C-alpha positions in Angstrom: 0.0 0.0 0.0 1.5 3.3 -1.0 1.6 5.7 1.9 2.9 8.8 0.0 4.2 9.7 -3.5 5.9 13.0 -4.3 7.2 13.9 -7.8 9.3 17.1 -8.1 11.6 18.8 -10.5 15.0 20.2 -9.5 16.8 21.4 -12.6 18.0 19.2 -14.4 16.6 16.2 -12.5 13.1 14.8 -11.8 12.7 13.2 -8.4 10.2 10.5 -7.4 10.0 9.8 -3.7 7.5 7.1 -2.6 6.9 5.6 0.8 5.6 2.0 0.9 4.6 -0.2 3.8 5.8 -3.8 3.5 4.5 -6.5 5.8 7.7 -7.6 7.4 11.5 -7.6 7.2 11.6 -10.9 5.3 9.4 -9.5 2.5 11.5 -6.3 2.4 14.7 -8.4 1.9 12.9 -10.3 -0.9 11.9 -7.0 -2.5 15.5 -5.8 -2.4 16.7 -9.1 -3.9 14.1 -9.2 -6.7 14.6 -5.6 -7.6 18.4 -6.1 -7.7 17.9 -9.1 -10.0 15.6 -7.1 -12.3 18.3 -4.4 -12.8 21.4 -6.6 -12.6 23.0 -5.1 -15.7 23.4 -1.7 -13.9 26.0 -0.7 -11.3 24.6 -1.4 -7.8 25.4 -0.8 -4.2 23.8 -2.9 -1.5 25.1 -1.4 1.7 21.9 0.2 3.2 19.2 -1.2 1.1 19.8 -0.9 -2.6 21.1 1.8 -4.9 21.1 1.3 -8.7 22.8 3.7 -11.1 21.5 4.0 -14.7 22.7 6.4 -17.5 20.3 9.3 -16.7 20.3 9.0 -12.9 19.8 6.5 -10.1 17.3 5.0 -7.7 17.4 3.7 -4.2 15.3 1.6 -1.9 15.9 1.9 1.8 14.2 1.0 5.1 13.1 4.1 7.0 11.6 2.4 10.0 10.7 -1.1 11.2 8.3 -2.3 13.8 6.5 -5.6 14.5 3.7 -4.9 12.1 5.5 -3.6 9.0 8.6 -2.0 7.4 8.3 1.6 6.0 10.3 1.7 2.8 11.4 4.7 0.8 11.8 4.4 -3.0 13.7 7.3 -4.5 14.3 7.8 -8.2 16.4 10.7 -9.6 16.4 11.0 -13.4 16.8 13.5 -16.2 14.2 11.7 -18.2 10.6 12.0 -16.8 9.2 9.2 -18.9 11.9 6.8 -17.9 11.5 7.8 -14.3 7.8 7.1 -14.4 8.3 3.7 -16.1 11.0 2.8 -13.6 8.8 3.8 -10.6 5.9 1.7 -11.9 8.2 -1.3 -12.5 9.6 -1.1 -8.9 6.1 -0.7 -7.3 4.9 -3.7 -9.5 7.7 -5.8 -8.0 6.7 -4.8 -4.5 3.0 -5.7 -5.3 4.1 -9.1 -6.8 6.1 -10.0 -3.7 3.3 -9.0 -1.3 0.7 -10.9 -3.3 2.9 -14.0 -3.6 4.5 -14.3 -0.2 2.1 -12.7 2.3 -0.2 -15.7 2.4 
């Protein structure tokens, strides 16, 4: 479930910041793993969550807070290309939905 989505423009970059609530730490780690696999041809850092660099920018997924009930996750995309940013954001949130639908039962 999306908690918040903000899209802004700071010359020359567009920025997408989305907060997602994921059921637990195990699903959060699956989300990181699946997203990393989806973008394995790009340079990646996996120190605090996941950061992926692509030609016109980068995106990151990180845990903001954890409690017994859920994990609050920030998805942040910075890109010079608005269309690519939107496509990428939708792809990442689709991965999140697939994981929640497949493994939350």
